[in-house]
KEROMI-61978 format. One line per field, with one value per residue (C-alpha): residue in three letters; residue number from 1; x, y, z. Coordinates in pm, 1 decimal, always signed. Layout:
BEGIN
type <- [ala | ...]
seq <- [NUM | ...]
u <- [X | ...]
v <- [Y | ...]
w <- [Z | ...]
END
This chain:
BEGIN
type <- [unk | unk | unk | unk | unk | unk | unk | unk | unk | unk | unk | unk | unk | unk | unk | unk | unk | unk | unk | unk | unk | unk | unk | unk | unk | unk | unk | unk | unk | unk | unk | unk | unk | unk | unk | unk | unk | unk | unk | unk | unk | unk | unk | unk | unk | unk | unk | unk | unk | unk | unk | unk | unk | unk | unk | unk | unk | unk | unk | unk | unk | unk | unk | unk | unk | unk | unk | unk | unk | unk | unk | unk | unk | unk | unk | unk | unk | unk | unk | unk | unk | unk | unk | unk | unk | unk | unk | unk | unk | unk | unk | unk | unk | unk | unk | unk | unk | unk | unk | unk | unk | unk | unk | unk | unk | unk | unk | unk | unk | unk | unk | unk | unk | unk | unk | unk | unk | unk | unk | unk | unk | unk | unk | unk | unk | unk | unk | unk | unk | unk | unk | unk | unk | unk | unk | unk | unk | unk | unk | unk | unk | unk | unk | unk | unk | unk | unk | unk | unk | unk | unk | unk | unk | unk | unk | unk | unk | unk | unk | unk | unk | unk | unk | unk | unk | unk | unk | unk | unk | unk | unk | unk | unk | unk | unk | unk | unk | unk | unk | unk | unk | unk | unk | unk | unk | unk | unk | unk | unk | unk | unk | unk | unk | unk | unk | unk | unk | unk | unk | unk | unk | unk | unk | unk | unk | unk | unk | unk | unk | unk | unk | unk | unk | unk | unk | unk | unk | unk | unk | unk | unk | unk | unk | unk | unk | unk | unk | unk | unk | unk | unk | unk | unk | unk | unk | unk | unk | unk | unk | unk | unk | unk | unk | unk | unk | unk | unk | unk | unk | unk | unk | unk | unk | unk | unk | unk | unk | unk | unk | unk | unk | unk | unk | unk | unk | unk | unk | unk | unk | unk | unk | unk | unk | unk | unk | unk | unk | unk | unk | unk | unk | unk | unk | unk | unk | unk | unk | unk | unk | unk | unk | unk | unk | unk | unk | unk | unk | unk | unk | unk | unk | unk | unk | unk | unk | unk | unk | unk | unk | unk | unk | unk | unk | unk | unk | unk | unk | unk | unk | unk | unk | unk | unk | unk | unk | unk | unk | unk | unk | unk | unk | unk | unk | unk | unk | unk | unk | unk | unk | unk | unk | unk | unk | unk | unk | unk | unk | unk | unk | unk | unk | unk | unk | unk | unk | unk | unk | unk | unk | unk | unk | unk | unk | unk | unk | unk | unk | unk | unk | unk | unk | unk | unk | unk | unk | unk | unk | unk | unk | unk | unk | unk | unk | unk | unk | unk | unk | unk | unk | unk | unk | unk | unk | unk | unk | unk | unk | unk | unk | unk | unk | unk | unk | unk | unk | unk | unk | unk | unk | unk | unk | unk | unk | unk | unk | unk | unk | unk | unk | unk | unk | unk | unk | unk | unk | unk | unk | unk | unk | unk | unk | unk | unk | unk | unk | unk | unk | unk | unk | unk | unk | unk | unk | unk | unk | unk | unk | unk | unk | unk | unk | unk | unk | unk | unk | unk | unk | unk]
seq <- [1 | 2 | 3 | 4 | 5 | 6 | 7 | 8 | 9 | 10 | 11 | 12 | 13 | 14 | 15 | 16 | 17 | 18 | 19 | 20 | 21 | 22 | 23 | 24 | 25 | 26 | 27 | 28 | 29 | 30 | 31 | 32 | 33 | 34 | 35 | 36 | 37 | 38 | 39 | 40 | 41 | 42 | 43 | 44 | 45 | 46 | 47 | 48 | 49 | 50 | 51 | 52 | 53 | 54 | 55 | 56 | 57 | 58 | 59 | 60 | 61 | 62 | 63 | 64 | 65 | 66 | 67 | 68 | 69 | 70 | 71 | 72 | 73 | 74 | 75 | 76 | 77 | 78 | 79 | 80 | 81 | 82 | 83 | 84 | 85 | 86 | 87 | 88 | 89 | 90 | 91 | 92 | 93 | 94 | 95 | 96 | 97 | 98 | 99 | 100 | 101 | 102 | 103 | 104 | 105 | 106 | 107 | 108 | 109 | 110 | 111 | 112 | 113 | 114 | 115 | 116 | 117 | 118 | 119 | 120 | 121 | 122 | 123 | 124 | 125 | 126 | 127 | 128 | 129 | 130 | 131 | 132 | 133 | 134 | 135 | 136 | 137 | 138 | 139 | 140 | 141 | 142 | 143 | 144 | 145 | 146 | 147 | 148 | 149 | 150 | 151 | 152 | 153 | 154 | 155 | 156 | 157 | 158 | 159 | 160 | 161 | 162 | 163 | 164 | 165 | 166 | 167 | 168 | 169 | 170 | 171 | 172 | 173 | 174 | 175 | 176 | 177 | 178 | 179 | 180 | 181 | 182 | 183 | 184 | 185 | 186 | 187 | 188 | 189 | 190 | 191 | 192 | 193 | 194 | 195 | 196 | 197 | 198 | 199 | 200 | 201 | 202 | 203 | 204 | 205 | 206 | 207 | 208 | 209 | 210 | 211 | 212 | 213 | 214 | 215 | 216 | 217 | 218 | 219 | 220 | 221 | 222 | 223 | 224 | 225 | 226 | 227 | 228 | 229 | 230 | 231 | 232 | 233 | 234 | 235 | 236 | 237 | 238 | 239 | 240 | 241 | 242 | 243 | 244 | 245 | 246 | 247 | 248 | 249 | 250 | 251 | 252 | 253 | 254 | 255 | 256 | 257 | 258 | 259 | 260 | 261 | 262 | 263 | 264 | 265 | 266 | 267 | 268 | 269 | 270 | 271 | 272 | 273 | 274 | 275 | 276 | 277 | 278 | 279 | 280 | 281 | 282 | 283 | 284 | 285 | 286 | 287 | 288 | 289 | 290 | 291 | 292 | 293 | 294 | 295 | 296 | 297 | 298 | 299 | 300 | 301 | 302 | 303 | 304 | 305 | 306 | 307 | 308 | 309 | 310 | 311 | 312 | 313 | 314 | 315 | 316 | 317 | 318 | 319 | 320 | 321 | 322 | 323 | 324 | 325 | 326 | 327 | 328 | 329 | 330 | 331 | 332 | 333 | 334 | 335 | 336 | 337 | 338 | 339 | 340 | 341 | 342 | 343 | 344 | 345 | 346 | 347 | 348 | 349 | 350 | 351 | 352 | 353 | 354 | 355 | 356 | 357 | 358 | 359 | 360 | 361 | 362 | 363 | 364 | 365 | 366 | 367 | 368 | 369 | 370 | 371 | 372 | 373 | 374 | 375 | 376 | 377 | 378 | 379 | 380 | 381 | 382 | 383 | 384 | 385 | 386 | 387 | 388 | 389 | 390 | 391 | 392 | 393 | 394 | 395 | 396 | 397 | 398 | 399 | 400 | 401 | 402 | 403 | 404 | 405 | 406 | 407 | 408 | 409 | 410 | 411 | 412 | 413 | 414 | 415 | 416 | 417 | 418 | 419 | 420 | 421 | 422 | 423 | 424 | 425 | 426 | 427 | 428 | 429 | 430 | 431 | 432 | 433 | 434 | 435 | 436 | 437 | 438 | 439 | 440 | 441 | 442 | 443 | 444 | 445 | 446 | 447 | 448 | 449 | 450 | 451 | 452 | 453 | 454 | 455 | 456 | 457 | 458]
u <- [+0.0 | +126.6 | +79.1 | +174.8 | +222.2 | +217.3 | +410.0 | +720.5 | +643.0 | +596.9 | +278.3 | +395.5 | +729.5 | +568.5 | +313.4 | +583.0 | +802.9 | +516.3 | +398.2 | +746.8 | +830.4 | +533.6 | +674.9 | +436.4 | +550.5 | +581.3 | +658.7 | +684.0 | +649.1 | +776.1 | +945.9 | +1208.4 | +1505.2 | +1658.8 | +1343.9 | +1334.2 | +1702.7 | +1654.4 | +1360.9 | +1534.9 | +1843.3 | +1642.6 | +1362.7 | +1302.4 | +1094.0 | +1102.5 | +1094.4 | +991.3 | +1090.5 | +823.5 | +493.6 | +256.3 | -55.1 | +108.6 | -12.8 | +337.4 | +474.2 | +188.7 | +264.9 | +632.0 | +521.5 | +352.7 | -0.6 | -140.8 | -127.6 | -126.9 | -380.4 | -400.0 | -309.7 | -243.9 | -227.9 | -86.9 | +97.3 | +64.6 | -178.9 | -545.2 | -574.9 | -284.7 | -425.3 | -771.3 | -642.2 | -415.0 | -708.6 | -914.3 | -639.0 | -561.5 | -922.7 | -992.8 | -673.3 | -554.9 | -866.3 | -681.2 | -924.0 | -859.8 | -784.4 | -717.3 | -655.8 | -565.5 | -800.3 | -762.7 | -959.6 | -1297.0 | -1438.5 | -1398.6 | -1497.5 | -1818.3 | -1938.5 | -1940.1 | -2120.4 | -1786.5 | -1653.0 | -1765.9 | -1787.2 | -1991.4 | -1768.6 | -1406.7 | -1335.3 | -1186.2 | -1279.3 | -1149.8 | -1097.2 | -840.6 | -848.7 | -550.5 | -687.5 | -1016.8 | -839.6 | -615.2 | -914.6 | -1104.8 | -799.8 | -758.6 | -1130.0 | -1105.5 | -808.7 | -993.2 | -1300.1 | -1085.3 | -854.7 | -559.0 | -535.9 | -228.0 | -411.8 | -773.3 | -890.7 | -1234.7 | -1348.7 | -1681.1 | -1820.6 | -1738.4 | -1875.6 | -1527.6 | -1231.9 | -859.1 | -685.3 | -320.3 | -253.0 | +49.7 | +24.9 | +130.0 | +236.2 | -77.3 | -289.0 | -509.6 | -348.5 | +17.0 | +215.2 | -60.5 | -107.4 | -298.9 | -560.3 | -684.2 | -804.0 | -1128.5 | -1164.1 | -1175.8 | -1433.7 | -1795.3 | -1851.2 | -2005.4 | -1686.8 | -1455.6 | -1141.5 | -842.3 | -484.8 | -340.8 | +15.9 | +246.0 | +541.8 | +806.5 | +1125.2 | +1019.1 | +1010.2 | +685.2 | +560.5 | +234.5 | +107.5 | -67.2 | -270.0 | +38.4 | +207.5 | +264.6 | +182.9 | +465.2 | +458.9 | +530.2 | +416.7 | +233.1 | -66.0 | -294.6 | -629.8 | -956.1 | -1308.1 | -1660.4 | -1658.0 | -1889.3 | -1650.1 | -1331.9 | -1357.0 | -1392.3 | -1089.7 | -867.7 | -955.6 | -808.9 | -476.1 | -395.0 | -507.8 | -848.0 | -810.1 | -1062.8 | -1268.3 | -1147.7 | -1349.1 | -1114.9 | -926.0 | -681.8 | -620.8 | -299.2 | -344.2 | -644.3 | -565.9 | -777.4 | -722.2 | -758.3 | -1076.2 | -1224.5 | -1142.9 | -1308.8 | -1621.1 | -1649.6 | -1581.6 | -1713.3 | -2065.8 | -1947.4 | -1621.9 | -1486.8 | -1269.3 | -1016.7 | -822.7 | -498.6 | -404.9 | -101.3 | -228.4 | -476.3 | -671.4 | -702.2 | -803.3 | -1074.5 | -1209.1 | -1209.3 | -1376.7 | -1668.0 | -1721.1 | -1668.8 | -1960.8 | -1897.3 | -1515.7 | -1302.5 | -1056.4 | -737.0 | -481.2 | -132.2 | +180.5 | +117.8 | +460.2 | +385.9 | +415.9 | +222.5 | -65.3 | -86.5 | -83.9 | -353.0 | -567.5 | -528.2 | -307.0 | -258.0 | -629.9 | -636.5 | -713.5 | -572.8 | -343.4 | -342.2 | -82.9 | -179.0 | -8.0 | +185.9 | +510.8 | +609.9 | +884.0 | +625.3 | +397.5 | +671.0 | +798.1 | +453.1 | +341.6 | +650.7 | +586.6 | +219.6 | +313.5 | +567.5 | +306.5 | +60.9 | -152.2 | -268.1 | -217.4 | -41.0 | -53.5 | +161.0 | +121.4 | +448.9 | +487.7 | +815.8 | +736.7 | +1095.0 | +1049.9 | +731.4 | +883.2 | +1156.5 | +906.1 | +665.6 | +942.3 | +978.5 | +730.3 | +481.8 | +209.7 | +100.2 | +268.0 | +22.7 | +145.7 | -70.1 | +126.6 | +32.5 | -332.3 | -334.4 | -144.7 | -387.9 | -677.0 | -497.1 | -406.2 | -770.6 | -829.7 | -513.0 | -519.1 | -656.2 | -841.0 | -1153.8 | -978.5 | -1236.6 | -1023.5 | -651.3 | -500.4 | -132.2 | -25.2 | +276.7 | +358.8 | +357.3 | +555.9 | +248.3 | -92.9 | -440.9 | -664.0 | -1034.7 | -1084.9 | -1418.1 | -1443.2 | -1623.2 | -1697.7 | -1724.5 | -1489.6 | -1413.2 | -1333.3 | -1187.5 | -882.6 | -1059.9 | -1435.2 | -1547.2 | -1213.3 | -1118.9 | -887.4 | -604.8 | -636.6 | -575.8 | -215.7 | -132.4 | +225.4 | +436.0 | +355.4 | +4.3 | -301.9 | -678.3 | -807.8 | -1182.3 | -1462.9 | -1758.1 | -2058.5 | -2358.4 | -2397.9 | -2200.8 | -1833.1 | -1676.1 | -1332.5 | -1131.7 | -1045.1 | -852.2 | -1173.3 | -1377.6 | -1501.7 | -1495.6 | -1822.8 | -1896.7 | -1935.5 | -1751.3 | -1537.9 | -1208.4 | -977.0 | -610.9 | -309.5 | +20.9 | +340.9 | +525.4 | +345.0 | +555.7 | +323.5 | +26.2 | +47.4 | +21.3 | -287.0 | -445.7 | -400.9 | -570.7 | -888.3 | -897.6 | -1163.5 | -1033.7 | -1222.2 | -1228.0 | -982.6 | -928.0]
v <- [+0.0 | +347.9 | +584.6 | +950.4 | +1061.7 | +1432.1 | +1511.2 | +1345.2 | +1413.7 | +1139.1 | +1003.0 | +1037.5 | +877.3 | +583.2 | +525.1 | +545.8 | +297.4 | +51.2 | +70.0 | +69.8 | -248.1 | -412.7 | -334.5 | -54.4 | +224.3 | +516.2 | +885.1 | +1125.3 | +1503.5 | +1748.7 | +2087.7 | +1957.4 | +1818.6 | +1655.1 | +1451.8 | +1343.3 | +1247.0 | +1040.9 | +855.4 | +792.5 | +662.7 | +404.1 | +292.6 | +207.7 | +510.0 | +837.9 | +1185.1 | +1524.2 | +1849.8 | +2119.4 | +2262.0 | +1967.2 | +2131.9 | +2303.8 | +2143.4 | +2123.9 | +1953.9 | +1703.0 | +1640.4 | +1575.8 | +1320.3 | +1114.0 | +1184.2 | +1151.0 | +770.2 | +719.0 | +483.1 | +680.2 | +1012.0 | +1024.6 | +1385.9 | +1398.1 | +1729.9 | +1938.8 | +2172.4 | +2077.7 | +2338.9 | +2199.7 | +1848.0 | +1953.7 | +2167.4 | +1887.9 | +1645.9 | +1901.7 | +1954.1 | +1580.5 | +1515.3 | +1817.5 | +1801.6 | +1440.9 | +1238.9 | +1051.7 | +770.7 | +746.4 | +1041.2 | +1019.8 | +1333.7 | +1411.1 | +1681.3 | +1778.1 | +2097.6 | +2017.7 | +2321.7 | +2131.5 | +1791.3 | +1929.6 | +2004.2 | +1673.5 | +1838.3 | +2000.2 | +1667.4 | +1443.6 | +1422.3 | +1744.1 | +1938.3 | +1885.2 | +1546.0 | +1353.0 | +984.7 | +918.2 | +1165.4 | +1078.2 | +1268.2 | +1167.1 | +1354.8 | +1164.5 | +831.6 | +897.2 | +1010.4 | +692.1 | +482.0 | +647.8 | +609.9 | +234.8 | +204.2 | +389.5 | +172.8 | -144.2 | -107.3 | -343.7 | -330.8 | -207.3 | -184.2 | -232.3 | -265.5 | -343.9 | -563.0 | -623.0 | -287.2 | -359.7 | -713.1 | -861.5 | -706.6 | -778.5 | -673.5 | -665.9 | -728.4 | -800.2 | -1102.0 | -1010.3 | -1208.3 | -1319.5 | -1353.4 | -1664.0 | -1826.7 | -1728.9 | -2051.7 | -2250.8 | -2385.1 | -2170.3 | -2442.5 | -2370.4 | -2022.2 | -2148.8 | -2407.6 | -2118.5 | -1929.4 | -2025.0 | -2142.6 | -1813.6 | -1633.4 | -1832.1 | -1645.9 | -1714.5 | -1600.3 | -1506.1 | -1424.1 | -1394.0 | -1158.3 | -1269.0 | -1065.3 | -870.9 | -1189.2 | -1312.0 | -1665.6 | -1840.2 | -2018.0 | -2352.4 | -2516.3 | -2638.7 | -2295.7 | -2192.9 | -1829.3 | -1648.4 | -1327.5 | -1024.5 | -1203.4 | -968.2 | -1150.7 | -1052.9 | -1225.6 | -1193.9 | -1242.5 | -1112.3 | -753.7 | -828.6 | -1098.6 | -889.4 | -800.0 | -1165.2 | -1269.8 | -987.4 | -1096.5 | -1439.4 | -1303.1 | -1039.0 | -890.1 | -729.2 | -353.4 | -111.2 | +79.3 | +430.4 | +698.0 | +994.3 | +1124.7 | +1410.7 | +1522.6 | +1718.9 | +1951.0 | +2139.4 | +2107.7 | +1922.7 | +1578.6 | +1689.2 | +1880.6 | +1589.3 | +1348.9 | +1567.6 | +1612.7 | +1235.3 | +1140.0 | +1418.7 | +1275.7 | +938.2 | +1020.9 | +1273.4 | +1473.3 | +1748.7 | +1917.6 | +2117.0 | +2372.7 | +2601.4 | +2880.0 | +3092.3 | +3208.9 | +2854.9 | +2731.8 | +2996.7 | +2905.6 | +2532.6 | +2590.3 | +2764.4 | +2458.9 | +2184.1 | +2228.6 | +1907.7 | +1923.7 | +2111.7 | +2316.0 | +2436.8 | +2681.8 | +2567.0 | +2367.6 | +1994.9 | +1928.4 | +2139.9 | +1899.9 | +2127.1 | +2159.6 | +1783.3 | +1724.8 | +1988.4 | +1805.0 | +1473.0 | +1302.8 | +1013.9 | +931.0 | +966.8 | +651.6 | +776.7 | +1064.9 | +1127.4 | +1369.9 | +1482.5 | +1818.2 | +1900.0 | +1877.7 | +1512.4 | +1591.3 | +1758.4 | +1457.1 | +1214.4 | +1414.7 | +1499.2 | +1135.5 | +1012.6 | +1269.3 | +1175.8 | +808.2 | +886.4 | +1088.0 | +799.7 | +807.1 | +451.1 | +457.4 | +712.1 | +755.3 | +985.7 | +1099.1 | +1036.9 | +1176.4 | +1006.8 | +642.8 | +536.8 | +657.8 | +466.0 | +133.3 | +313.9 | +523.2 | +238.0 | +19.5 | +265.2 | +399.3 | +511.2 | +250.6 | +330.2 | +536.6 | +651.7 | +696.5 | +909.6 | +776.3 | +415.0 | +498.6 | +689.9 | +426.0 | +152.4 | +360.9 | +444.6 | +83.7 | -15.3 | +179.1 | +61.3 | -313.0 | -539.1 | -868.9 | -718.9 | -625.6 | -445.7 | -335.3 | -308.3 | -237.6 | -177.6 | -361.2 | -326.1 | +11.8 | -116.0 | -437.8 | -654.6 | -622.5 | -757.2 | -776.0 | -831.1 | -985.5 | -1076.2 | -1418.6 | -1415.7 | -1670.5 | -2047.0 | -2342.7 | -2317.3 | -1946.8 | -1887.6 | -2021.5 | -1995.5 | -2049.2 | -2406.9 | -2495.0 | -2577.8 | -2337.9 | -2593.6 | -2631.2 | -2262.9 | -2193.0 | -1894.4 | -1764.0 | -1866.2 | -1657.3 | -1570.0 | -1725.9 | -1693.7 | -1584.9 | -1554.5 | -1547.3 | -1311.0 | -1470.6 | -1241.7 | -1140.2 | -1439.7 | -1427.4 | -1772.4 | -1864.6 | -2028.1 | -2394.1 | -2620.2 | -2776.8 | -2456.4 | -2419.7 | -2072.7 | -1972.0 | -1705.6 | -1357.7 | -1455.6 | -1178.0 | -1350.8 | -1191.1 | -1270.2 | -1185.1 | -1125.9 | -1116.1 | -989.9 | -716.8 | -815.1 | -1115.0 | -893.7 | -947.1 | -1323.6 | -1290.0 | -1041.7 | -1287.2 | -1561.0 | -1354.2 | -1244.4 | -1428.0 | -1588.7 | -1691.6 | -2066.2 | -2117.7 | -2485.9]
w <- [+0.0 | -87.4 | +206.8 | +252.9 | +614.9 | +696.4 | +1014.2 | +1157.9 | +1523.4 | +1780.6 | +1620.6 | +1259.9 | +1339.6 | +1520.0 | +1243.0 | +976.4 | +1162.0 | +1203.8 | +843.8 | +690.6 | +883.5 | +710.4 | +363.5 | +272.0 | +38.1 | +283.6 | +225.5 | +520.3 | +483.8 | +746.1 | +779.1 | +1022.5 | +827.8 | +1135.9 | +1197.3 | +835.7 | +830.3 | +1145.3 | +992.2 | +661.3 | +838.1 | +1032.0 | +800.5 | +436.9 | +335.7 | +139.1 | +289.8 | +154.1 | +320.8 | +311.0 | +431.4 | +441.5 | +296.5 | -2.9 | -328.6 | -479.0 | -167.3 | -174.7 | -542.2 | -458.4 | -199.1 | -469.7 | -351.2 | -704.1 | -687.9 | -310.0 | -154.2 | +166.9 | +329.2 | +704.5 | +824.2 | +1178.6 | +1198.2 | +1514.1 | +1336.7 | +1294.3 | +1021.7 | +817.7 | +851.6 | +737.0 | +450.6 | +327.9 | +315.8 | +124.2 | -134.6 | -158.5 | -251.3 | -471.0 | -675.2 | -653.0 | -561.3 | -286.1 | -194.4 | +182.7 | +410.6 | +784.9 | +990.0 | +1347.8 | +1476.3 | +1839.9 | +1901.4 | +2062.3 | +1883.2 | +1553.9 | +1688.6 | +1837.6 | +1483.0 | +1291.8 | +999.5 | +913.8 | +792.3 | +507.2 | +131.5 | +109.2 | +351.4 | +459.1 | +294.8 | +586.9 | +599.2 | +951.5 | +1235.1 | +1501.4 | +1832.9 | +2052.5 | +2353.5 | +2340.1 | +2290.0 | +2592.2 | +2798.0 | +2714.1 | +2803.0 | +3142.9 | +3219.9 | +3146.5 | +3383.4 | +3658.7 | +3612.1 | +3621.8 | +3922.5 | +3901.8 | +3521.5 | +3332.9 | +3002.1 | +2897.5 | +2535.5 | +2396.3 | +2108.3 | +1934.5 | +2049.8 | +2412.3 | +2436.9 | +2488.2 | +2664.3 | +2684.1 | +3003.7 | +3104.9 | +3474.3 | +3689.7 | +3918.6 | +4272.0 | +4576.5 | +4753.8 | +4440.2 | +4456.0 | +4150.0 | +4196.2 | +4217.7 | +4049.2 | +3699.6 | +3455.3 | +3400.5 | +3751.6 | +3647.7 | +3498.1 | +3774.7 | +4024.3 | +3821.5 | +3749.4 | +3391.6 | +3280.4 | +3386.2 | +3159.1 | +3049.3 | +2828.5 | +2893.4 | +2554.6 | +2659.6 | +2957.8 | +2987.3 | +3235.9 | +3278.5 | +2966.2 | +2757.2 | +2610.6 | +2565.6 | +2479.8 | +2789.7 | +2814.5 | +3086.8 | +3276.0 | +3284.2 | +3646.1 | +3722.5 | +3902.3 | +4101.0 | +3878.8 | +3563.9 | +3330.0 | +3185.3 | +2900.7 | +2928.6 | +2740.8 | +2868.3 | +2830.1 | +2960.0 | +3251.3 | +3377.7 | +3391.4 | +3759.9 | +3864.1 | +3656.8 | +3786.1 | +4139.5 | +4068.4 | +3945.6 | +4205.8 | +4533.6 | +4501.3 | +4477.6 | +4616.8 | +4364.6 | +4290.1 | +4469.6 | +4523.3 | +4222.4 | +4167.0 | +3808.1 | +3756.8 | +3460.6 | +3325.9 | +2955.7 | +2701.5 | +2856.2 | +3218.1 | +3141.6 | +2943.7 | +3225.4 | +3484.4 | +3270.1 | +3224.2 | +3587.5 | +3808.6 | +3843.3 | +3973.9 | +4155.9 | +4404.9 | +4162.7 | +4225.5 | +3946.8 | +3988.1 | +3721.7 | +3746.9 | +3520.4 | +3717.1 | +3413.7 | +3283.8 | +3629.3 | +3649.7 | +3305.9 | +3382.7 | +3719.3 | +3546.7 | +3327.4 | +3586.6 | +3823.3 | +4022.0 | +4035.0 | +4288.5 | +4080.4 | +4249.5 | +4116.5 | +4205.3 | +4122.6 | +4082.4 | +4239.4 | +4549.2 | +4844.1 | +5079.1 | +4834.6 | +4784.8 | +5160.6 | +5211.8 | +4958.2 | +5144.2 | +4887.8 | +5131.4 | +5098.2 | +4719.3 | +4521.2 | +4188.5 | +4094.6 | +3717.9 | +3576.9 | +3225.9 | +3171.6 | +2852.4 | +3051.4 | +3085.4 | +3338.2 | +3559.8 | +3512.1 | +3617.6 | +3914.9 | +4051.3 | +4017.0 | +4201.3 | +4476.6 | +4499.9 | +4532.2 | +4802.5 | +4992.3 | +4991.8 | +4675.9 | +4608.0 | +4230.6 | +4010.4 | +3632.4 | +3419.3 | +3058.9 | +2873.1 | +2521.4 | +2434.8 | +2371.0 | +2450.0 | +2808.3 | +2882.0 | +2992.7 | +3185.6 | +3379.0 | +3447.3 | +3589.8 | +3881.2 | +4135.6 | +3870.1 | +3830.4 | +3474.2 | +3203.0 | +2939.1 | +2582.0 | +2349.2 | +2054.1 | +2118.8 | +2174.4 | +1845.8 | +1649.6 | +1751.6 | +1625.6 | +1300.9 | +1231.9 | +1254.6 | +933.0 | +759.2 | +816.8 | +543.5 | +549.9 | +710.8 | +1033.3 | +1247.9 | +1544.5 | +1619.8 | +1960.3 | +2027.8 | +2344.7 | +2570.8 | +2419.7 | +2063.2 | +2106.3 | +2049.3 | +1890.3 | +1940.1 | +1633.2 | +1583.8 | +1240.3 | +1084.3 | +921.4 | +584.3 | +315.8 | +352.8 | +373.1 | +0.1 | -7.5 | +340.3 | +521.7 | +859.7 | +818.0 | +886.2 | +1045.6 | +1402.3 | +1580.6 | +1582.4 | +1202.5 | +1132.1 | +1032.2 | +1249.9 | +1260.4 | +1558.8 | +1866.3 | +1748.2 | +1903.8 | +1895.3 | +2234.3 | +2184.9 | +1931.1 | +1943.4 | +1776.1 | +1783.0 | +2147.2 | +2277.1 | +2376.1 | +2332.8 | +2460.9 | +2182.8 | +2240.8 | +2004.1 | +1868.4 | +1838.5 | +1478.8 | +1322.0 | +1154.9 | +895.5 | +1048.6 | +1368.0 | +1515.3 | +1592.7 | +1849.3 | +1788.0 | +2002.8 | +1819.2 | +2020.5 | +1714.3 | +1520.3 | +1217.5 | +1179.9 | +1096.1 | +719.2 | +758.7 | +977.4 | +737.0 | +449.8 | +650.9 | +672.9 | +310.5 | +112.6 | -204.4 | -519.2 | -555.5 | -269.1 | -190.7]
END
């Protein structure tokens, strides 16, 4: 596939790296020559230096025969203008744009074939907000992703000393749970190395497990793998920007929410909007302020300012002062694992949240949903099975007959409203939504081909 990416920032760079590794024809456009040189030195792709929405620059990028345009510059206006020009002048068939300003997103009539011709809108702030809300609603989880419109859910958890199943074989998980709560562990990470578990795998303390289950059963499964955590009630949000404000709006009716914003004018504006949130003007790293606001009784401290150093330092301070769980927004993907290995419980990467959403619209083989896991090292895919036994490599076949690449496994199948755990003799039917875990995202092409319907395939 020929894809033009506008913007070589954190998101553009990560998307380019992912797609180039899958042998797509990639061109990246940016005004920063150092960013472009870095990309070209590391990946097999073309670069064009220039202003991303200028027609001549788009022409130099090869947009006239591109399959897709991905506009992810820092400017909403450049992204929207580029999509307009790509359609009007070059008839680019697929256009994806990052649009962050809520003032644009609140007016969906702005976008479409009769308006600004953007096929898919990506809002990193909303994706991050949704991710944080899922983590707050599922205490004990490191990552939560949904499939089949929320009917199934994959959750990453760390097994701790004292968990009911630590030191026991994995087969005992479903023995502990009632039949309706059946779950499937798709992968285990131990000492940063991944492996596909089987029934005799013994769960060890500090193992990171990714399991899948029907959404309503997640709480019961988490309780088997680690100490039960209290539900979040008291929450402090550090930062009153787009993400902090969105979080407070979403949570203030159901939680005791406080928000700290350093800029007094911004704090005043946010306070007028957030009728059920206590808004404080102050420094998120001010120890006295945190103590005054009872940080030691806070269930979750979420630092989401634009300054990742402030997010890290304030989260570490909050943890030291007694906050039960701390989360920090980290813009540089390379720092995420480093930060999360310390006192910070969860490092949140906007890039990975955005990439997963983007890949959903790029993958082939009728892939309905893509989620990046473990900060992009792995992927989980929801693919729809079409055809019949003569035209499909999966329909009408048992799970153990499907030739998945090594390290990939089918975790669950959503059939109508039912979530079925995948066993070796489970038969895939037409229109099943098949949820696949891939330890190596480089195996995506093989999985995509499996779900492509062929003519007269035997």
